C-alpha positions as CSV (number, residue, x, y, z in Angstrom):
1,M,0.0,0.0,0.0
2,Y,1.3,3.4,-1.0
3,D,1.4,6.3,1.5
4,L,-0.2,8.7,-1.0
5,L,-1.6,8.4,-4.6
6,I,-2.2,11.3,-6.9
7,R,-4.7,10.2,-9.6
8,N,-5.8,11.5,-13.0
9,G,-3.3,14.3,-13.4
10,R,-1.8,15.9,-16.4
11,L,1.8,15.0,-15.6
12,I,4.7,17.3,-16.6
13,D,7.9,15.6,-15.6
14,G,10.3,18.5,-15.5
15,T,12.4,17.6,-18.5
16,G,10.4,19.7,-21.0
17,S,8.8,16.7,-22.5
18,P,5.0,16.8,-23.4
19,W,2.6,16.1,-20.6
20,F,0.9,12.7,-20.3
21,A,-2.0,11.4,-18.3
22,G,-1.2,9.3,-15.3
23,D,-0.9,8.8,-11.6
24,V,1.9,9.4,-9.1
25,A,2.4,7.2,-6.0
26,L,4.6,8.1,-3.1
27,Q,6.1,5.9,-0.4
28,E,8.5,6.7,2.4
29,G,9.2,10.2,1.1
30,R,10.0,9.3,-2.5
31,I,8.2,8.8,-5.7
32,A,7.5,5.1,-5.9
33,A,5.6,4.7,-9.2
34,I,4.3,6.8,-12.1
35,G,1.8,5.7,-14.8
36,K,-1.7,4.2,-14.9
37,L,-1.8,2.7,-11.5
38,G,-5.3,1.3,-11.7
39,E,-6.7,0.0,-8.5
40,S,-3.5,0.5,-6.5
41,A,-4.3,1.0,-2.8
42,A,-3.0,4.0,-0.8
43,R,-3.6,5.5,2.7
44,R,-4.6,8.7,1.0
45,T,-5.7,9.6,-2.5
46,I,-5.7,13.0,-4.2
47,D,-7.8,13.5,-7.3
48,A,-5.9,15.7,-9.7
49,A,-8.4,15.6,-12.6
50,G,-8.0,18.8,-14.7
51,L,-4.9,19.8,-12.8
52,I,-1.2,19.8,-13.7
53,V,1.1,17.5,-11.6
54,C,4.7,18.4,-11.7
55,P,7.9,18.4,-9.6
56,G,7.9,20.8,-6.7
57,L,9.3,24.1,-8.0
58,I,13.0,25.1,-7.4
59,D,13.9,28.7,-6.8
60,M,17.6,28.9,-7.6
61,H,18.0,32.5,-6.4
62,T,16.7,33.6,-3.0
63,H,17.9,35.6,0.0
64,S,16.1,33.6,2.8
65,D,19.3,32.9,4.7
66,L,18.4,35.0,7.7
67,T,14.6,35.3,7.4
68,L,14.3,31.5,7.8
69,L,15.8,31.9,11.3
70,V,13.0,34.2,12.1
71,E,10.3,31.9,10.6
72,G,11.5,28.6,9.4
73,L,8.2,27.4,7.9
74,A,8.8,29.6,4.8
75,P,5.0,30.1,4.1
76,S,5.4,32.7,1.4
77,T,7.7,30.2,-0.5
78,L,5.6,27.1,0.0
79,A,2.5,28.9,-1.1
80,Q,4.0,29.5,-4.5
81,G,4.6,25.8,-5.0
82,I,8.3,26.0,-4.3
83,A,9.8,22.9,-2.6
84,T,13.5,23.8,-2.8
85,Q,15.3,27.1,-2.7
86,I,19.0,28.1,-3.1
87,M,20.2,30.9,-0.9
88,G,23.5,32.7,-0.4
89,N,23.2,34.7,-3.7
90,C,24.7,38.0,-4.7
91,G,27.8,37.5,-2.6
92,I,25.7,37.4,0.6
93,S,25.3,34.3,2.8
94,A,24.7,33.7,6.4
95,A,28.2,32.3,6.9
96,P,31.0,32.7,7.5
97,T,30.7,35.6,9.9
98,R,33.4,37.8,11.4
99,A,33.1,37.8,15.2
100,H,29.5,36.8,15.1
101,Q,28.5,39.9,13.1
102,F,26.1,39.6,10.1
103,Y,27.2,40.6,6.7
104,Y,24.0,42.1,5.2
105,G,25.4,43.2,1.9
106,A,22.3,44.3,-0.1
107,L,19.9,43.0,2.5
108,D,17.6,45.0,4.9
109,P,18.9,44.6,8.5
110,A,15.5,45.7,9.8
111,M,13.9,42.5,8.5
112,T,15.7,40.4,11.0
113,R,16.3,42.9,13.9
114,G,16.5,41.1,17.2
115,L,18.1,38.0,15.6
116,E,21.4,37.0,17.2
117,C,24.3,35.4,15.4
118,D,25.6,32.5,17.3
119,W,27.7,30.9,14.5
120,T,30.8,31.7,12.6
121,T,31.1,28.8,10.1
122,M,28.8,27.4,7.4
123,G,28.6,24.1,9.2
124,E,27.3,25.8,12.4
125,Y,24.8,27.8,10.4
126,L,23.4,24.8,8.6
127,A,23.2,22.9,11.8
128,R,21.1,25.6,13.3
129,L,18.7,25.5,10.4
130,E,18.4,21.8,10.8
131,S,17.8,22.0,14.5
132,Q,14.8,24.4,14.2
133,G,13.4,22.8,11.0
134,V,12.5,24.3,7.6
135,G,9.4,24.2,5.5
136,T,11.3,24.0,2.2
137,N,14.4,22.1,1.2
138,V,17.3,24.6,1.4
139,A,20.8,24.8,-0.2
140,T,23.2,27.6,0.0
141,L,26.1,29.2,-1.8
142,V,28.8,30.9,0.2
143,G,29.0,34.6,-0.4
144,H,32.2,36.3,-1.6
145,G,31.2,39.3,0.5
146,N,31.2,37.2,3.7
147,I,34.6,35.7,2.7
148,R,36.2,39.1,2.1
149,V,34.8,40.8,5.2
150,A,35.9,37.9,7.4
151,A,39.4,38.0,5.9
152,M,40.0,41.8,5.5
153,G,36.9,43.8,6.3
154,Y,35.5,46.5,4.0
155,E,38.9,47.7,2.7
156,D,38.8,49.2,-0.8
157,R,42.1,47.6,-2.1
158,P,43.4,44.3,-3.4
159,A,44.0,41.6,-0.8
160,T,47.5,41.0,0.5
161,P,48.9,37.4,-0.1
162,A,48.1,36.5,3.5
163,E,44.5,37.8,3.1
164,L,44.0,36.0,-0.1
165,E,45.2,32.8,1.5
166,R,42.7,33.4,4.3
167,M,39.9,33.8,1.8
168,R,40.9,30.5,0.1
169,E,40.8,28.8,3.5
170,L,37.4,30.2,4.3
171,T,36.0,29.2,0.9
172,A,37.4,25.7,1.2
173,Q,35.9,25.4,4.7
174,A,32.5,26.5,3.6
175,M,32.5,24.1,0.6
176,A,33.6,21.2,2.8
177,Q,30.8,22.0,5.2
178,G,28.0,22.0,2.6
179,A,28.0,25.1,0.4
180,M,27.0,24.4,-3.3
181,G,29.4,27.0,-4.7
182,L,30.5,30.6,-4.5
183,S,28.4,33.7,-5.3
184,S,29.7,37.2,-5.8
185,G,27.9,40.6,-5.5
186,L,30.1,43.0,-7.4
187,A,27.8,45.9,-6.9
188,Y,27.8,45.7,-3.1
189,A,30.7,46.6,-0.8
190,P,33.1,44.9,-0.5
191,G,32.5,43.1,-3.8
192,P,33.4,46.0,-6.1
193,Y,36.9,46.1,-4.5
194,A,37.8,42.6,-5.6
195,P,39.8,42.3,-8.8
196,L,39.2,39.4,-11.3
197,A,42.3,37.6,-10.1
198,E,40.9,37.2,-6.6
199,L,37.6,35.8,-8.0
200,V,39.5,33.3,-10.2
201,E,41.6,32.1,-7.2
202,L,38.5,31.5,-5.1
203,G,36.9,29.9,-8.1
204,K,39.7,27.3,-8.3
205,V,39.0,26.4,-4.7
206,V,35.3,25.9,-5.5
207,A,36.1,23.9,-8.6
208,G,38.1,21.4,-6.4
209,H,34.9,20.7,-4.5
210,G,32.7,20.4,-7.6
211,G,30.8,23.7,-7.0
212,I,29.5,26.5,-9.2
213,Y,30.3,30.2,-9.4
214,T,27.4,32.7,-9.6
215,S,27.6,36.5,-9.9
216,H,25.6,39.6,-9.4
217,I,27.8,41.2,-12.0
218,R,29.9,44.4,-11.7
219,N,27.9,46.5,-14.2
220,Q,24.4,46.2,-15.7
221,T,24.3,49.2,-18.0
222,E,26.8,50.4,-20.6
223,G,29.5,48.1,-19.3
224,I,27.3,45.0,-19.0
225,A,29.1,43.2,-21.8
226,A,32.5,43.4,-20.0
227,A,30.8,42.4,-16.8
228,V,29.5,39.2,-18.4
229,Q,32.9,38.5,-19.8
230,E,34.3,38.7,-16.3
231,V,32.0,35.9,-15.2
232,I,33.1,33.9,-18.3
233,A,36.7,34.5,-17.3
234,V,36.1,33.2,-13.8
235,G,34.5,30.0,-15.2
236,E,37.2,29.5,-17.8
237,E,40.3,30.3,-15.8
238,G,38.9,28.8,-12.6
239,G,37.7,25.6,-14.3
240,L,34.1,25.5,-13.0
241,P,30.6,26.1,-14.1
242,A,29.6,29.8,-14.0
243,H,26.2,31.6,-13.9
244,V,25.2,35.2,-14.4
245,S,22.5,36.1,-11.9
246,H,19.5,38.3,-13.1
247,M,21.3,39.2,-16.3
248,Q,18.8,42.1,-17.1
249,P,20.4,45.4,-18.3
250,G,19.2,48.8,-17.3
251,A,18.9,51.8,-19.5
252,P,20.3,52.6,-22.0
253,M,21.0,48.9,-22.7
254,H,17.5,47.5,-22.9
255,G,17.5,44.7,-25.4
256,A,21.2,43.9,-24.9
257,T,20.4,40.4,-23.7
258,A,20.2,39.2,-27.4
259,R,23.9,40.0,-27.8
260,L,24.8,38.8,-24.3
261,L,23.2,35.4,-24.9
262,Q,25.2,35.1,-28.2
263,T,28.3,35.8,-26.1
264,I,27.3,33.0,-23.7
265,E,26.7,30.7,-26.6
266,A,30.1,31.4,-28.1
267,A,31.8,30.7,-24.7
268,R,29.9,27.4,-24.4
269,A,30.9,26.4,-27.9
270,R,34.6,26.5,-26.7
271,G,33.8,24.5,-23.6
272,V,32.9,27.0,-20.9
273,D,29.9,25.9,-18.8
274,L,27.7,29.0,-18.6
275,S,24.2,29.9,-17.8
276,C,22.1,32.8,-16.6
277,D,18.7,33.7,-15.1
278,A,16.1,36.6,-14.9
279,I,13.4,37.9,-12.7
280,P,9.9,38.2,-14.3
281,Y,9.2,41.8,-13.0
282,T,10.3,45.1,-14.5
283,I,10.6,46.6,-11.0
284,G,13.5,45.4,-8.9
285,S,14.5,45.9,-5.3
286,T,17.8,46.3,-3.4
287,T,19.5,48.3,-0.7
288,L,19.3,52.0,-0.8
289,K,23.1,52.1,-0.3
290,S,23.6,50.7,-3.7
291,M,22.6,54.1,-5.1
292,L,26.0,55.4,-4.0
293,P,29.3,54.9,-5.8
294,P,31.1,52.0,-4.2
295,W,34.0,54.2,-2.8
296,A,31.4,55.9,-0.6
297,C,30.7,52.6,1.2
298,A,34.4,51.6,1.8
299,G,35.2,50.8,5.5
300,G,31.6,49.8,6.4
301,D,28.5,51.7,7.6
302,G,30.4,53.7,10.2
303,E,32.6,55.3,7.7
304,L,29.7,55.8,5.3
305,M,27.8,57.7,7.9
306,Q,30.8,60.0,8.4
307,R,30.9,60.7,4.7
308,L,27.2,61.5,4.5
309,R,27.7,64.1,7.3
310,D,30.5,65.8,5.4
311,P,29.1,68.4,2.9
312,E,32.1,68.1,0.5
313,T,31.9,64.3,0.4
314,R,28.1,64.5,-0.3
315,R,28.8,66.8,-3.2
316,R,31.3,64.3,-4.5
317,I,28.8,61.5,-4.2
318,I,26.1,63.4,-6.1
319,A,28.6,64.5,-8.7
320,D,29.8,60.9,-9.3
321,T,26.3,59.7,-9.8
322,M,25.2,62.6,-12.1
323,Q,28.4,62.1,-14.2
324,F,28.6,58.4,-14.4
325,G,25.3,56.9,-13.4
326,A,25.9,53.2,-12.8
327,E,29.1,53.1,-14.7
328,S,31.2,53.8,-11.6
329,G,29.6,50.9,-9.9
330,G,26.8,50.2,-7.5
331,S,23.3,49.3,-8.7
332,R,22.2,49.7,-12.3
333,K,19.4,51.8,-10.8
334,R,21.8,54.7,-10.3
335,T,21.2,55.5,-14.0
336,L,17.7,56.5,-13.1
337,I,19.1,59.2,-10.8
338,K,21.4,60.4,-13.6
339,E,18.4,60.7,-15.9
340,G,16.3,62.4,-13.2
341,K,13.6,59.7,-13.1
342,W,12.9,60.0,-9.4
343,E,9.3,58.9,-10.0
344,L,10.6,55.4,-10.8
345,I,12.4,55.0,-7.4
346,W,10.5,54.2,-4.3
347,L,11.5,53.8,-0.6
348,G,10.8,50.2,0.4
349,S,11.5,50.2,4.1
350,A,12.4,52.6,7.0
351,E,12.0,52.9,10.7
352,K,12.4,56.6,11.5
353,N,10.8,57.6,8.1
354,L,8.0,55.0,8.2
355,A,5.5,57.4,6.8
356,L,7.5,57.7,3.6
357,V,7.6,54.0,2.8
358,G,6.0,53.2,-0.5
359,K,6.4,56.7,-1.8
360,S,8.6,57.7,-4.8
361,F,11.6,59.9,-4.2
362,A,9.9,62.5,-6.4
363,Q,7.1,62.5,-3.8
364,I,9.5,62.3,-0.9
365,G,11.4,65.3,-2.2
366,Q,8.2,67.4,-2.3
367,L,7.1,66.2,1.2
368,R,10.5,67.0,2.7
369,Q,10.9,70.2,0.6
370,Q,14.3,68.9,-0.6
371,D,16.0,67.9,-3.8
372,P,15.3,64.1,-4.1
373,H,19.0,63.3,-4.2
374,E,19.6,65.2,-1.0
375,A,16.6,63.5,0.5
376,L,18.0,60.1,-0.4
377,L,21.3,60.8,1.3
378,D,19.5,62.2,4.4
379,I,17.3,59.2,4.7
380,L,20.4,56.9,4.5
381,L,22.0,58.9,7.2
382,E,18.8,59.0,9.4
383,E,18.2,55.3,9.0
384,E,21.9,54.4,9.5
385,G,22.2,52.9,6.0
386,R,19.5,50.2,6.5
387,P,16.6,51.0,4.1
388,W,15.6,49.1,1.0
389,M,14.3,50.6,-2.2
390,L,12.4,49.6,-5.3
391,A,12.9,50.9,-8.9
392,Q,11.6,50.3,-12.4
393,D,14.5,49.9,-14.7
394,V,14.4,46.8,-16.8
395,S,12.3,45.5,-19.8
396,E,10.1,42.5,-20.3
397,E,11.9,42.0,-23.7
398,D,15.1,41.1,-21.8
399,F,13.3,38.8,-19.4
400,A,11.6,37.0,-22.4
401,N,15.0,36.6,-24.2
402,I,16.5,34.9,-21.1
403,A,13.4,32.8,-20.2
404,R,13.2,31.3,-23.7
405,H,16.9,30.5,-24.0
406,P,18.1,27.0,-23.3
407,V,20.5,28.1,-20.6
408,G,18.3,30.8,-19.1
409,G,16.5,30.3,-15.8
410,V,13.7,32.1,-13.9
411,I,14.1,33.2,-10.3
412,S,12.3,35.2,-7.6
413,D,15.3,37.0,-6.0
414,G,13.0,37.1,-2.9
415,F,12.8,36.0,0.7
416,S,10.8,33.4,2.7
417,L,8.4,35.6,4.6
418,I,5.2,35.4,6.7
419,P,2.6,38.2,6.7
420,Q,2.9,39.0,10.4
421,G,5.5,40.5,12.6
422,V,8.9,41.9,11.6
423,L,8.8,40.1,8.2
424,A,5.7,42.0,7.2
425,E,6.9,45.5,7.8
426,G,7.5,48.1,5.1
427,K,6.6,47.6,1.4
428,H,9.1,45.0,0.1
429,H,8.8,43.5,-3.4
430,P,5.8,41.2,-4.0
431,R,8.1,38.6,-5.6
432,S,8.5,36.9,-2.2
433,Y,4.8,35.9,-2.4
434,G,4.1,35.8,-6.1
435,A,7.1,35.5,-8.5
436,F,6.4,32.0,-9.8
437,P,2.6,32.3,-10.0
438,Y,3.1,35.7,-11.7
439,F,5.4,34.1,-14.2
440,L,3.1,31.2,-14.9
441,R,0.0,33.5,-15.2
442,R,1.4,36.3,-17.2
443,F,4.0,34.7,-19.5
444,V,2.6,31.2,-19.9
445,R,-1.2,31.2,-19.6
446,E,-1.8,34.8,-20.9
447,Q,1.1,35.5,-23.3
448,G,2.1,32.0,-24.4
449,L,5.8,33.0,-24.1
450,L,6.6,29.4,-23.2
451,T,4.5,26.2,-23.1
452,W,3.6,24.8,-19.7
453,E,6.1,22.0,-20.2
454,A,9.0,24.5,-21.1
455,A,8.0,26.8,-18.2
456,I,7.9,23.9,-15.6
457,H,11.3,22.7,-16.9
458,K,12.8,26.1,-16.2
459,L,11.4,26.0,-12.6
460,T,12.4,22.4,-11.9
461,G,14.6,20.2,-14.1
462,F,16.8,23.0,-15.4
463,A,17.4,24.4,-11.9
464,S,18.1,21.0,-10.4
465,S,20.6,20.1,-13.2
466,R,22.3,23.5,-12.9
467,F,22.9,23.2,-9.2
468,R,23.3,19.4,-9.1
469,L,20.4,18.8,-6.8
470,A,20.3,15.0,-6.9
471,G,16.9,13.4,-6.8
472,R,15.0,16.8,-7.1
473,G,13.3,18.6,-9.9
474,L,11.9,15.6,-11.8
475,L,8.9,13.3,-11.7
476,R,10.8,10.0,-11.8
477,E,10.6,6.9,-9.8
478,G,13.1,7.0,-6.9
479,C,13.3,10.8,-6.8
480,W,12.3,12.6,-3.6
481,G,8.6,13.2,-3.2
482,D,8.6,17.0,-4.0
483,V,5.4,17.2,-6.0
484,L,3.2,20.1,-7.0
485,V,-0.5,20.0,-8.1
486,F,-1.9,23.2,-9.5
487,D,-4.7,24.6,-11.6
488,P,-3.4,26.0,-14.8
489,E,-6.6,28.1,-15.3
490,R,-6.4,29.7,-11.9
491,I,-2.8,30.0,-10.9
492,A,-2.0,33.7,-10.2
493,E,-0.3,36.0,-7.8
494,T,-2.4,38.3,-5.6
495,A,0.5,40.2,-4.1
496,S,1.0,43.7,-5.5
497,F,3.4,46.5,-4.9
498,D,0.7,48.3,-2.9
499,D,-0.1,45.1,-0.9
500,P,2.9,42.8,-1.2
501,Y,2.2,40.2,1.5
502,R,-0.6,38.2,0.0
503,Y,-0.6,34.5,-0.9
504,P,-1.2,33.3,-4.5
505,V,-4.2,31.2,-5.8
506,G,-4.3,28.1,-7.9
507,I,-1.8,26.0,-5.9
508,E,-3.9,23.0,-4.8
509,Y,-1.2,20.8,-3.2
510,L,2.5,20.8,-2.6
511,L,4.4,17.8,-1.2
512,V,7.8,18.2,0.3
513,N,9.7,15.0,0.8
514,G,6.4,13.1,0.6
515,E,4.6,15.2,3.2
516,V,1.7,17.6,2.4
517,A,3.0,21.1,2.9
518,V,0.2,22.9,1.1
519,E,-3.4,21.5,1.0
520,R,-6.1,23.1,-1.0
521,G,-4.1,26.3,-1.1
522,Q,-3.5,26.4,2.6
523,V,0.1,26.2,4.0
524,Q,0.3,23.5,6.6
525,S,2.3,23.8,9.8
526,R,4.7,20.9,9.3
527,R,8.3,21.5,8.4
528,A,9.2,18.7,6.0
529,G,12.1,20.4,4.3
530,R,15.7,19.3,4.5
531,V,19.1,21.0,4.4
532,L,20.8,20.0,1.2
533,R,24.6,20.0,1.3
534,G,26.9,20.2,-1.7
């Protein structure tokens, strides 16, 4: 007798192959049988008539590293049909730490205020996750930002030989303790201060452990082609798979993905293992500090606050952005400031300026009777560098180019959240509750950008293969029992930028390691996820 039997579904197996009618049986946490299972007996049966049955979705780019320690159930992730998430992206991971101090990078410290760091190594962090339990399966990369801060702080200079050796040691330790690879965030201090040679050397360490290198690249506007070439160089010289995270260019480079994908194809043709991904929204979100030139953030937040108090340094910061936009580093969204498009930049979180959250900086400037640029710098100073922001600066054309390409993935870039308490404050991006249902509704059901089979492959088999998640991402006998049942006619996000903390619809059931994590659209209280180690 099977533990659970899903009958009469339209089965999409995660490979991209056409759907077929059949049943899926689960036993002891794994898929035991697939096909026409007739009168087979089971302790529980789910009728999936008219519904799609596919592998539990895999989000290969999240930032849930710390939010899972606030709420391990991960309801906003489970509600989207996501069974597995890969954290530690953009150079930011939970470990290693320097003297039990978090490295937040681009993350919002207010989201996890009150959380204490009682670990220094990757192994200690993963053990803490396991001890409290998690709702989704979780794997993590180790962040280059963590490695560099632990070895040499926020110094804006090349590493000394001793510091580079320490970075190698920390990388090797994290990989040995379970990291899936190394990520870099070359827009977020101290990432911009690292030369290519440093990344190559750490890539060689990761290659020795069979890992992958991913990168939030150094430039996403005029210099994006060179930034992608840098990722190629790390993969080629380091001898490991490489991946460009959210490879979506800002103005004036909209449409450049067509050429960038040709560059990736050319590198693959000579044997470099490359891939990329994209976020389905045209509005993105990141730390407000990334609107500054990287030199302004050198030395950490304490030194940044001193610079923001100095009138002459403030003038230099403003002049740098108005002359170079994003070309001198930081977020691609700095180009919006150069172009004066303050109506496309919104404050996403704040404590002392809570009344301004959700408003554009055009509005904030009027309310504060300030130039918007001065208002941005003052808010950073008043909030001690913590706020998040949102901005509209990419195109759907570039998302479509990546989503349709054989080596392009689809990601959320979000967090595991819950719509109560500290994780529901401010107006963060709705992607944490709705990225994958939004993608499936808008780009599959409504626009037909991809078939259901191709879209599910992007969110399952492709992600599993790219990050070597054995036994995940496919409907196959012997694979782990991560199974999603959803209604293709109903699946949709309900979270919006005005109301970002709302669960999607159309997700009927989600099984994680054979246990029901979502039932008739409702997240269950059990934590059936596992910590996956590289």
